[in-house]
C-alpha positions as CSV (number, residue, x, y, z in Angstrom):
1,X,51.6,71.1,-13.5
2,X,54.5,68.7,-13.6
3,X,53.9,65.6,-15.8
4,X,56.5,62.9,-15.8
5,X,57.0,60.5,-18.8
6,X,58.8,57.2,-18.1
7,X,60.3,55.7,-21.2
8,X,63.0,53.0,-20.9
9,X,64.5,54.2,-24.2
10,X,64.4,57.7,-25.5
11,X,66.0,60.0,-28.2
12,X,68.5,59.9,-29.6
13,X,67.6,56.2,-29.8
14,X,65.2,56.1,-32.7
15,X,61.9,54.2,-32.5
16,X,58.2,54.5,-32.2
17,X,58.0,54.6,-28.4
18,X,60.8,57.1,-28.2
19,X,59.1,59.5,-30.6
20,X,55.7,58.9,-29.0
21,X,57.2,60.0,-25.7
22,X,59.0,63.0,-27.2
23,X,55.9,64.2,-29.0
24,X,53.7,64.1,-25.8
25,X,56.4,65.8,-23.8
26,X,56.7,68.5,-26.4
27,X,52.9,69.1,-26.3
28,X,53.2,69.2,-22.5
29,X,55.9,71.9,-22.5
30,X,54.1,73.9,-25.3
31,X,51.0,73.9,-23.2
32,X,52.9,75.6,-20.4
33,X,53.3,72.6,-18.1
34,X,56.6,71.1,-16.9
35,X,57.6,68.0,-18.9
36,X,60.0,65.5,-17.4
37,X,61.2,62.4,-19.3
38,X,62.9,59.7,-17.2
39,X,64.9,57.3,-19.3
40,X,68.1,55.1,-19.5
41,X,71.6,56.5,-19.5
42,X,73.5,56.5,-22.8
43,X,77.3,56.9,-23.4
44,X,78.3,60.6,-23.7
45,X,75.0,62.1,-22.6
46,X,74.5,63.9,-19.2
47,X,72.5,62.4,-16.4
48,X,70.2,65.5,-16.4
49,X,69.6,68.2,-18.9
50,X,66.9,70.4,-20.4
51,X,66.6,70.2,-24.2
52,X,65.7,72.9,-26.7
53,X,62.0,72.0,-26.4
54,X,62.0,72.8,-22.7
55,X,61.8,69.1,-21.7
56,X,63.8,68.0,-18.6
57,X,65.5,64.7,-19.2
58,X,66.8,62.4,-16.5
59,X,68.9,59.4,-17.5
60,X,69.1,56.6,-14.9
61,X,72.1,54.3,-14.8
62,X,71.3,50.9,-16.4
63,X,72.8,47.6,-17.5
64,X,72.3,47.6,-21.3
65,X,70.9,44.0,-21.6
66,X,70.2,42.6,-25.1
67,X,72.5,45.3,-26.6
68,X,70.6,48.0,-25.0
69,X,67.2,46.9,-26.2
70,X,66.2,45.9,-22.7
71,X,67.9,48.3,-20.2
72,X,67.8,47.2,-16.6
73,X,68.0,49.7,-13.8
74,X,71.4,49.6,-12.0
75,X,71.1,50.4,-8.3
76,X,73.8,52.4,-6.6
77,X,74.8,55.8,-5.4
78,X,74.1,57.6,-8.7
79,X,70.7,55.9,-9.1
80,X,69.7,56.9,-5.5
81,X,70.7,60.5,-6.1
82,X,68.8,60.8,-9.4
83,X,65.8,59.1,-8.0
84,X,65.7,61.5,-5.0
85,X,66.0,64.5,-7.3
86,X,63.2,63.1,-9.5
87,X,60.7,62.7,-6.7
88,X,61.6,66.0,-5.2
89,X,60.1,67.6,-8.3
90,X,56.6,67.3,-6.9
91,X,55.2,65.4,-9.8
92,X,51.4,65.7,-10.4
93,X,50.9,62.9,-12.9
94,X,53.0,60.0,-14.4
95,X,52.7,58.4,-17.9
96,X,54.5,55.1,-18.1
97,X,55.4,53.8,-21.5
98,X,55.0,50.0,-22.0
99,X,54.2,47.4,-19.5
100,X,57.2,45.2,-19.1
101,X,60.5,47.1,-18.5
102,X,62.1,47.1,-15.1
103,X,61.7,50.9,-15.2
104,X,58.0,50.5,-15.8
105,X,57.6,48.3,-12.7
106,X,59.7,50.7,-10.6
107,X,57.8,53.8,-11.9
108,X,54.4,52.2,-11.2
109,X,55.3,51.1,-7.7
110,X,57.0,54.4,-6.8
111,X,54.1,56.6,-8.1
112,X,51.6,54.4,-6.3
113,X,53.6,54.5,-3.0
114,X,53.8,58.3,-3.2
115,X,50.1,58.7,-4.1
116,X,50.8,60.1,-7.6
117,X,48.1,59.2,-10.2
118,X,49.5,57.4,-13.3
119,X,48.6,55.5,-16.4
120,X,50.5,52.9,-18.5
121,X,50.5,53.0,-22.3
122,X,51.4,49.7,-24.0
123,X,52.8,49.6,-27.4
124,X,53.0,45.9,-28.3
125,X,50.8,43.0,-29.4
126,X,53.1,40.1,-28.5
127,X,56.0,39.0,-26.2
128,X,59.3,40.6,-26.7
129,X,61.1,38.3,-29.3
130,X,63.8,36.3,-27.5
131,X,63.7,33.1,-29.6
132,X,62.5,29.7,-28.5
133,X,63.7,27.3,-25.9
134,X,64.6,28.2,-22.3
135,X,65.4,31.8,-23.1
136,X,62.1,32.5,-24.8
137,X,60.2,30.8,-21.9
138,X,62.1,32.8,-19.4
139,X,61.3,36.0,-21.2
140,X,57.5,35.3,-21.3
141,X,57.6,34.3,-17.6
142,X,59.3,37.6,-16.8
143,X,56.7,39.6,-18.7
144,X,53.9,37.9,-16.9
145,X,55.5,38.7,-13.5
146,X,56.3,42.3,-14.5
147,X,52.7,42.9,-15.6
148,X,51.4,41.4,-12.5
149,X,53.5,43.7,-10.4
150,X,52.4,46.8,-12.4
151,X,48.8,45.7,-12.4
152,X,48.9,45.3,-8.6
153,X,49.3,49.0,-8.2
154,X,45.9,49.6,-9.7
155,X,47.2,51.8,-12.4
156,X,45.0,51.9,-15.6
157,X,46.4,50.5,-18.9
158,X,45.8,51.9,-22.3
159,X,46.8,50.4,-25.7
160,X,48.1,52.4,-28.7
161,X,45.6,50.3,-30.8
162,X,42.6,48.0,-30.5
163,X,45.0,45.1,-31.1
164,X,47.3,46.3,-28.2
165,X,44.2,46.4,-26.0
166,X,43.3,42.9,-26.9
167,X,46.8,41.7,-26.2
168,X,46.7,43.1,-22.7
169,X,44.0,40.5,-21.9
170,X,46.9,37.9,-22.0
171,X,48.0,39.4,-18.7
172,X,44.6,39.6,-17.2
173,X,44.4,43.3,-18.0
174,X,41.3,45.0,-19.3
175,X,42.4,48.2,-21.0
176,X,40.7,51.4,-20.0
177,X,40.8,52.6,-23.6
178,X,43.1,53.4,-26.5
179,X,45.8,56.1,-26.6
180,X,46.6,55.9,-30.2
181,X,49.9,56.5,-31.9
182,X,49.9,59.8,-33.8
183,X,51.9,62.2,-36.0
184,X,52.6,66.0,-36.0
185,X,51.4,66.9,-39.5
186,X,52.8,70.4,-39.4
187,X,56.3,69.1,-38.6
188,X,56.2,66.3,-41.2
189,X,55.1,68.7,-43.9
190,X,57.9,71.1,-43.0
191,X,60.4,68.1,-43.3
192,X,59.0,67.1,-46.6
193,X,59.4,70.6,-48.1
194,X,62.6,71.6,-46.3
195,X,65.0,73.7,-48.5
196,X,67.6,70.9,-48.1
197,X,65.3,68.0,-48.6
198,X,66.9,65.0,-50.3
199,X,65.7,64.1,-53.8
200,X,66.2,60.4,-53.5
201,X,65.5,59.6,-57.1
202,X,68.2,62.2,-58.2
203,X,70.7,61.2,-55.4
204,X,70.6,57.5,-56.4
205,X,70.3,58.1,-60.2
206,X,67.1,56.0,-60.3
207,X,65.7,57.5,-63.5
208,X,62.1,56.4,-64.1
209,X,62.3,53.4,-61.8
210,X,59.4,52.9,-59.4
211,X,60.3,53.2,-55.7
212,X,59.2,50.8,-53.0
213,X,60.1,52.2,-49.6
214,X,60.7,50.4,-46.3
215,X,61.6,51.9,-43.0
216,X,62.5,49.9,-39.9
217,X,65.1,47.6,-38.5
218,X,66.5,45.1,-41.0
219,X,65.7,42.0,-39.0
220,X,63.7,38.9,-40.0
221,X,60.6,39.9,-38.0
222,X,60.2,43.1,-39.9
223,X,60.0,41.3,-43.3
224,X,62.5,43.5,-45.2
225,X,64.2,40.4,-46.8
226,X,60.9,38.9,-48.0
227,X,60.1,42.4,-49.5
228,X,63.5,42.4,-51.3
229,X,62.7,39.0,-52.8
230,X,59.3,40.3,-54.0
231,X,60.7,43.5,-55.5
232,X,63.6,41.8,-57.2
233,X,61.2,40.3,-59.8
234,X,59.2,43.5,-60.4
235,X,60.2,45.3,-63.6
236,X,61.8,48.7,-63.4
237,X,61.3,48.8,-59.6
238,X,63.8,49.3,-56.7
239,X,63.5,48.8,-53.0
240,X,64.9,51.6,-50.8
241,X,65.3,50.4,-47.2
242,X,65.8,53.0,-44.5
243,X,67.3,51.2,-41.5
244,X,70.1,48.9,-40.3
245,X,70.4,45.4,-39.2
246,X,71.7,41.9,-39.9
247,X,69.7,41.5,-43.1
248,X,71.5,44.3,-44.9
249,X,74.0,42.2,-46.9
250,X,71.3,39.9,-48.2
251,X,69.1,42.9,-49.2
252,X,72.0,44.3,-51.3
253,X,72.5,40.9,-52.9
254,X,68.9,40.9,-54.0
255,X,69.3,44.4,-55.7
256,X,67.8,46.5,-52.9
257,X,69.5,49.7,-51.8
258,X,69.9,49.8,-48.0
259,X,70.2,53.5,-46.9
260,X,71.3,52.9,-43.3
261,X,69.8,54.5,-40.2
262,X,68.6,57.9,-41.7
263,X,67.7,61.1,-39.8
264,X,64.0,61.3,-39.4
265,X,63.5,64.1,-41.9
266,X,65.2,62.0,-44.7
267,X,63.0,59.0,-43.9
268,X,59.9,61.3,-44.3
269,X,61.2,62.6,-47.6
270,X,61.7,59.1,-48.8
271,X,58.1,58.3,-47.9
272,X,56.8,61.4,-49.7
273,X,58.7,60.5,-52.9
274,X,58.0,56.7,-53.0
275,X,55.4,55.1,-55.2
276,X,54.4,52.7,-52.4
277,X,55.4,52.1,-48.8
278,X,55.4,48.4,-47.7
279,X,55.7,47.0,-44.2
280,X,55.4,43.1,-44.3
281,X,56.1,42.9,-40.6
282,X,55.6,39.8,-38.5
283,X,56.8,41.7,-35.4
284,X,54.6,42.3,-32.4
285,X,53.9,46.0,-33.3
286,X,51.6,48.2,-31.2
287,X,50.9,50.7,-34.0
288,X,53.8,51.3,-36.3
289,X,54.7,55.0,-36.6
290,X,55.9,54.5,-40.1
291,X,52.4,53.6,-41.2
292,X,51.1,56.9,-39.9
293,X,53.9,58.8,-41.5
294,X,53.4,57.1,-44.8
295,X,49.7,58.1,-44.7
296,X,50.7,61.6,-43.7
297,X,53.0,61.8,-46.7
298,X,50.2,60.7,-49.1
299,X,52.2,57.4,-49.9
300,X,50.1,54.4,-50.9
301,X,50.4,51.6,-48.3
302,X,50.8,47.8,-48.6
303,X,51.2,46.0,-45.3
304,X,50.4,42.9,-43.3
305,X,47.5,43.0,-40.8
306,X,49.6,44.5,-38.0
307,X,48.2,46.5,-35.1
308,X,46.7,49.8,-36.1
309,X,45.7,48.8,-39.6
310,X,42.1,48.2,-38.6
311,X,42.0,51.9,-37.5
312,X,44.1,53.6,-40.1
313,X,43.1,51.4,-43.1
314,X,39.6,50.2,-42.1
315,X,38.8,49.0,-45.6
316,X,40.3,48.4,-49.0
317,X,39.4,51.9,-50.1
318,X,42.2,53.2,-47.8
319,X,45.1,50.9,-48.7
320,X,46.2,47.3,-49.1
321,X,46.2,45.0,-46.0
322,X,47.5,41.6,-47.1
323,X,45.1,38.8,-46.1
324,X,46.0,35.9,-43.9
325,X,48.6,35.4,-41.3
326,X,51.8,37.5,-41.7
327,X,53.8,34.4,-40.8
328,X,52.5,32.6,-43.9
329,X,53.1,35.5,-46.4
330,X,55.1,34.5,-49.4
331,X,57.2,36.7,-51.8
332,X,54.8,35.8,-54.6
333,X,51.8,37.2,-52.7
334,X,53.7,40.3,-51.8
335,X,54.9,40.8,-55.3
336,X,51.3,40.5,-56.7
337,X,50.0,43.1,-54.2
338,X,52.8,45.5,-55.0
339,X,52.2,45.0,-58.7
340,X,48.5,45.9,-58.4
341,X,49.4,49.2,-56.7
342,X,52.2,50.1,-59.0
343,X,50.2,49.4,-62.1
344,X,47.2,51.5,-61.0
345,X,48.8,54.8,-59.8
346,X,45.4,56.7,-59.9
347,X,43.6,54.2,-57.8
348,X,46.6,54.1,-55.4
349,X,46.5,57.9,-55.1
350,X,42.8,57.8,-54.3
351,X,43.3,55.3,-51.5
352,X,46.3,57.2,-50.1
353,X,44.1,60.4,-49.9
354,X,41.4,58.5,-48.0
355,X,44.0,57.3,-45.6
356,X,45.4,60.9,-45.2
357,X,41.8,62.2,-44.4
358,X,41.4,59.4,-41.8
359,X,44.7,60.3,-40.2
360,X,43.9,64.0,-39.9
361,X,40.7,63.2,-38.1
362,X,42.0,60.8,-35.5
363,X,45.7,60.4,-35.2
364,X,47.3,63.7,-34.3
365,X,49.3,64.6,-31.2
366,X,46.8,67.4,-30.3
367,X,44.1,64.8,-30.0
368,X,46.2,62.4,-27.9
369,X,47.4,65.1,-25.6
370,X,43.9,66.5,-25.1
371,X,42.8,62.9,-24.1
372,X,45.6,62.7,-21.5
373,X,44.7,66.1,-20.1
374,X,41.1,65.0,-19.7
375,X,42.2,62.0,-17.7
376,X,44.4,64.2,-15.5
377,X,41.4,66.5,-15.0
378,X,39.3,63.6,-13.9
379,X,41.9,62.6,-11.4
380,X,41.6,66.1,-9.8
381,X,45.1,67.1,-10.6
């Protein structure tokens, strides 16, 4: 069986959607099927290749709008040749990641025109952040139009969390169900215990300082700067921030240690060694992968009520979900929540273990892939 995954961005670009696509494609290839990932061209990478996991990757030419965050398909001779080669693969089923990219619209329309069954998995709980004014209004209008075009093909939509499913109603879409984000526990444990694993406390000469970990883009919507303000007044505590972005200089000025964009294994090792992982995001997350990875590492979690928390942390016995609107969160509130966790390591460990057990039961790639295969079977593929 040939299963095609459409993802406007893909590895080596690092992000939740990219790793979600990669993990499902790996499971597809490991199960003996043909996995094809269609994504956007990146400088220095071939238009077509097969990676070590046996995944065929096609990279379509694009205009890298918004510094590559919103790639737009670029028609022309190269696009036509790659498109023709793709559809000659006799694809049996299509999985389209996210609802609003130009590639998503194209994939939905083409699969519908060719009679290929498909589904869309959405990963957000809000509009793409483009600021206010005319630009923001234009972005929201585009997303409404794009969703209308995808919906008109009759393709079913799934959300990566209950919150993502609720958000789809904004576009008149009733989700067919959830297709949750997940982790590969075996791979994560191998990364944690790798022979060359980084000992962050030793590398940074932290001594007995308590470690608060953050992983994500250093942008205002992710809340790293607010977190740095909170940690700055906690005694004998340091913030280690894995990621890059415009807030980096201000983080350093507050005493945090920005680690830059780290390889995935080093991020996981950081989570496994931290005293607490904190994600005070205000971003329209679908189900942050780092929350799942922190739970998989047995790291206590403090976070805002972002998408996925109601499933992964369904009560206070699993972790700390900060009350109220993420937009109204203050550094003082965040500091108090972190202090409670850091001053009660035994209680924090108990909650982290409960989150780990919940993760093992519901958020693995084996479970998600099995669900997709059930849908494919129902379609008679």
